[in-house]
N, C-alpha and C positions, 0 to 999 in steps of 0.2 A: 593841579587839582587834586585834593585828597578825596577819598571816597569812604562814606560810612554806611555799612550795612546795618539796618536796625531790625531786631526783633526776630531773626531767623532762627530755625533750628538747625545748628551746626551738626553735620553728619561726616565723620571721618571713617576710616577703616576699622576703628577700634571703638569709638564712642559717640554719643549722640546727647547733645544739650542745647539750650536755648541761650544765645548771646547776640551781642553787637559786635562788629568787626570793623576796625579802623584801618584803612590803608593809606600809607604814606610813602612817597618816593618809591613805589614799585614793590613794597613789601608790606606784609602784615604788621602794624605797629602796635596794636592793642586788641585785646579780646576781653570783653566784659560785660556788665550791665549798665544801663543807663549812660553809655558814652555819649560824648558830644565833641564836636570840632567846628570851630566858627567858619573855616574856610572850606568845608568839605561838601561835595554832592551827596546828599543823603538818598539812599533808597530804601524803601520800606519792605523789608522781607518777612513781615508777619504772616503766619501760616505757610511760609515756604521754607524750603531747605537750602543750607548753604554748604556747598561740597566743593572739594579740590577740583579744579579745572581739569577736564579729561585730558588723557595722554594717549594719542593713537600711535602705537608702536610700528605701523606698517603701513605707509602710503608711497604712491608714485605720482608726484606732480610733475607736469610737463615732460614725462618720460618719452624718450625716442624709443620706439618699439616696433618690431615687425613693418618697417618701412612708413611709420608715421609717428605723430607726436600726440600724446594724450591731451585731450581739450582743456582739462583743467590745469592751468599754471599754477604757480605758488601764490599768486594774487587771488584768483577765483577760488582755488582749492582751500586756501587757509581762511578766506571769508566764510566759506561753507562750514568749515570746522568750528569757527567760533559760533556761527549760529546754532551749531548743534551741542555747544557747551564744551568743545575741545579747545584747549589753549596751547597745546604743544604736539607737534607731529614729529615722528621719526621717519624720514624718508631715506631713500635708497641712492647712493652713488653707484652706477653701474658701468665701469669701464668697458670698452670694447676689448675684444682679445688683442693682446700685445700693446694696449694703450697704458700709458702711465697712469697709475692710481691718483697721483698728486694732480696730474693735468685733468682729470676726470673730477676730482674732488674739487678743483678750482672752479670748473664749469659749473658744476651744480650749486656752489656758493654763490656764484654771480647770478644765476637763475633765481635763487631764494632771496635775493636782496628785496624783492617787492612783496615778501610775505607779510600778512596782516598778523598772524599768530607767530608763536615760537617755535623754532625748528631746530633739528639736529639730524645726524646722518649715520646710517650703516654704510659701509663700504663693501661692495661686492668683490670677490676674488674670481676673476673669470679666466685666469691664466696663471702660469707660475714660472718664476726663475728666481735667481738671487735678488733681482731688483725689486720684484714684488715684496720680498720679505724686509727689505731695507726700507721701502717706502710705508709699509705697514708700521714700522718703528716711527718713522716721521709723523705719520697721522696721529698716532697715539700720543706722542710726546709733544707735539707742536700745535695740534689741531683739535684736541678733545674727542677724539674718536675712540670708542671702546668695545666696538662690535663689527664683526665682518662676516658678510652674507655669502652663502655658497648655494648655487643652483644645481640640483642633482638632475634637473630636467634641461630641456631645450639643447638637444644634440646638434652638433655642427654650428653652435652659436656660442653660448655662454655656460655650458655644462661644465661642472666641475667633476672630474673623474676622481676614482679613489685616491690615486697618488697625490693629487692636489689637495683632497681633503686632509689626508694624514700630514702633509707638509704644513698647511695652513693652519690646522687645528693646534699643531706643535707650536708653531709660532705665536698663535693666540695665547697658549698657555704660559709661554715664556713672557709675553707682554703684560699678562694680567687681563686680557681681553676676553670677550665671549664670542664664540663662533655660532652663527645662526644659519639654519638650512631650510630651503625649500625641498622638502622630501618626496620626490617622484622619480621613479626608474627611468631615466631618459632613454636608456636603449629599448625597453619595453614599449614605451610611449611611442618612439619613431617607428618601431616594428608594426605596432597595432594601426597607427596612423596609415601607413602605407597599404597595409592589408585592407583596411576599409575602403580606402580610395580605389583599390583594385577591384572591389566588390561593387563599386558604384554608389557607396553610401557617402555622399559628399555634404549634406547639410549639417546643421548645429546639433543634429541628434546624434552624430557620430563623435562629437567631442567627448562626451562622457563615456563612450564605449572605448575609446582610445586611451582612456586614463582610469581604468577600474580601481577600486579600492585597495586591491591587492599590490598594485604598483606603488601606492603611497605607503602602505604597511611595511613593504620590503625595504623601501629606502629609509624610512624612519627607523626601523629596527638596524639597519646597516649603519646609518650615520651615528645613532646612539652607541653601538658597539664599537666604532672607531674611536669616538670621544672617550668612553669609558676604558678602553684598552690604554689611551694615553694619558688618562687622569684628567682630561679637560672637561669643562662644564659644556653644555649644549642647549640651545634654544631652537625649538621647532616652530617655524611660522605657519599661519593658517592650516592648522591642523583641522581636517575635514571628515576623517573616517574612524570607524570603531577601531580598526587595526592599530592605527597611528596611536590613537588615545591608549589603548591597552599596552602598547610598547612603551610609552611614557610612563604609565602607572607601574608597569613591572620594573622598569629601571628605578624609579623612585623608591619603589618598595625594597630594593636591593641597595639602597644607599647611594645611588648616583645623582649628581648634580645635574638635573635636567629641567627644563621649563617648557611648557606649551602654550601656544597661542592659538585662539579660535576667532574667526570672523563672525560679526553679526549676521551676515549672509547666510553662511553655513548653518547657523543656529536655527533659522526660520524658513528658508527657501529650500525646496526639494528638486529632484531632478526631472519632474513633470514638465518644467518649463521648457525644456528641449524639445517636447513633443507637440509644442505649439504649431499649429498650421500656418501661421504668420511668420515667415522666415525672419523678418527683422526683430520680432519679439523674442523668438528663439536665440538668435544671435546676439541680442542685447545681453543674454545672461552667460554668454561664453567667457569663462575665467578659468584660471588654473590654480588649485584643483578645481574641478566642477563641482556643481551642486550634486547632492548625493540623494539616495533613497531615504525614506524617513527614518529608518531604524537607525541611521547614522546620527541623525540629529538627537535622537534619545540619548544615543552614547555619549555625544558630545556635552549635552547638558549634564549628564551624570558626572563627566569629566569635570565640568566647571564646579559643580556641587561638591565633589569629592576632592578637589585640589589638584588633578592631574593636570589641568589646563588653568593657567593663572592670569592670563591677559586677554583682553579682547581687542580686536583690530578691525581694519575695514579692507586692506589691500586695495585702497581707492586708486583706481587707475581709469580715468574715464574716457572712452571712446564714443563718439558719436555714431548716429546710423549710417552716414556716408562712409565713414571709416570701417565700420563693422562689414559693409557691403564689399569691401575688398576681397572678402572670401566667399563671395556669392556662389562660386562653383567649386570651391575647395575650402572645407572647413578649417583646414590647417592654416589658412592665410586670414582667418578672421582675428583682428587683434584681440588678444586676451586681456579682459579687465572689466570691473565694473565700478560704480561709484558707491558711496555710502558714509563719508567722513562726518557729514552733517546728521545723518540718521542713528548713527551707531548707539548713542547713549539712550535715545528715546526707545529704540528697539529692545535693547536690553532691559530697561525699566519696564516696558509693557509686557514682554515675554518672559522676564525673570522675576522681578519684584512683585508685579501685579498678579502674576500667575503663582506666586508662593514658592518659586524655585530658590530664590536668593533673598537675603535681606538687603535693606539699604546700606548697611555697613559693608557687605559683600560686594555690592554694585560698586561702591567708592574703590574698593580694592581691585576689583576687576577692570575697571575703566580707567584707573589713574595710578594708585599708590603701588601696585605690584610691578607695574612697568618702571616707575621712578626708581624703585628699589633694586629690580634686576639690572637696570642700565645705569645706576649709580647716580641718580639725580635727586634721591631723597636724602635729607629732608626739605631741601629747597623747592622740590616739586613733589606733587601727590600728597600734600600735607597742609594741614591748618594749625599753624602755631606761630608765636610771635618771632619774627625774623624770617619766616618763610616767604617765598615770592607770592604776591598777591595775585595769583591766577586761580580765580574762583568762579563758580556757577551758582546762580540762585535759581533753584528748581522749584517749579510749581507742580506738585503731585496731583492736583485736581483739574488741570487744564488738559483738555482734549485737542487732538489735531488729527487730520488726515494726511498721511504722507503721500506726496505727489511730486513728479516732475514739473508740474505747473507752478509749484510754489518754492522748490528747493533752489539753493544758490549755485548748485554745480552748473557748468556751462553745457552740459548735455540734455538732451530731450526725453529720456527715459530714466526710470527708477526701478530697481529690482524689488523695492518696498512700496510700489504704486498701489494706492487705495488702502493700506494698512491704517486702522485706527489706533491711536495710542493715547494714553492718558498718563501724563507726566512729560513735561517739556521744559527746557531751559527758558527762563524769562530774561535774565540778564547774565552776561558773560564779561568777567573782569580778566584782562589780560596785562600783565606787568602795572598792575594797580589803576589801570584805565578802564572805563567802561568801553568795551569793544563790540557789544552787542546788547540791544536793549528793546524788548518788545516788538520784534520783528524787523529792527533797523540795524544795519552794520554801521557802526560809529567809529570804528578804527579806520585807519588810512594803510594804504599799501606801503610797506617799508616799517611798519611799526614793530613788526615781529623782530626777535632777538635769537641769535645763534647760540645754543646752549652747549657748553663745553661739559664732557663727560669723562671724569677721571677714570683710570683703569683699578683693578683690584676692588671690585665691589665687595661687600661684606662676606658674601659666600665663599670667597677666594681664600679665607683664612683656614676653614677646614680642609679646602683642597691642598693647601700649603703644607699642613700637618700631616695629611695622609701621605703626600709625597715624601715627606721626610722619613715617616715611619716605615715606608715601603721601599726605600732605596735598596737595589739590588747589591748583595754583598758576595764577593768571591770567597769561595771555600778555600782556606789554607790547608795544603796538603803537604 
């Protein structure tokens, strides 16, 4: 079935105009005025906006973590994504220490076969020897992986030490891939966690105290410095602090290729949630990095507006109340994670566009196009042009909604955005040219999602290559 979107205002990262869009065989076949197609499902988009489908660059569906498994699997999680206007997620393959990267990758691919939306993967580097470097090559050459994740936190588990960062960043540069980092000083976090437990502070309020903003700032500066020294690009995930934002801005101002990602939650939720006298409500907000004092949110918005932060994500990792209760007597055992893949675009529209912080075109860049460019999926993704994939969202800027766990598609019973009023919601989501969500109803099927291959050497690598050539060390002839 072909789909014809009639009379909508097309909004891309760079232009706005009124047009019809005809989608055929999963791609955009025609853009123009007064289009018609005898065999097409027609959707009236008059008075609404047509934008590229959202791309969430940071999710964790079905993640085995801290002795349990996230409640949203690739079926429920990607259905929620489509309901929020997101058509592609970039999830994470996280091998156990000493586990083969390829073995872990295949496990995640098997889990993801039930996805409703499109999906692709970052692969985490949790240990190092020559076999890891070899498997990185295989993932790049045969499986369309072009990004590798490094956790600077979680000591005694998956933490990447400096020697691993140096080795892996060097390999990424050799392969034309991009290293990404979770920037928190794992040694400091471990020390502060133990100190708080010794002092008898065991509840969720201890979580942000064990991960102060300086812990993120130090790690961000260190990761950027390592990448800069090696001549590698770097992408910092879930930036939550003024210090980390400043580190990215400083590096960019000095010519380094560094990208920053911010979560919708960190833009609107502050650390007062951990003071809730209801243990369950406080624990529901335990994620890493934690929610921050309000002045950090102001810094993050300025980072978004000024270009230091280019992408928005969710770090969607949904744990239910019973799972959170595993840490009832020890905050370090509360599974880290919150949901948000459905709410991300609505929250950013309400608090960004409606509050005058960003334009609709900047909204498209932040929710879709920038991610597609950084991870080399553009112009097939994040774009509205003939030949691009028909991943689209029809957005109603006048419709209002109250965000609530009672109505979201996620499998958990709480929402960090509970009670938030938003104006501007997705009415229809097209994924691979099919109507996947329409007016509250999921119309896609489990397994409809496609795996997206991402080639290496994104366009920003060209300048890195030239810099490397010009700065080759030369021996002095004596």
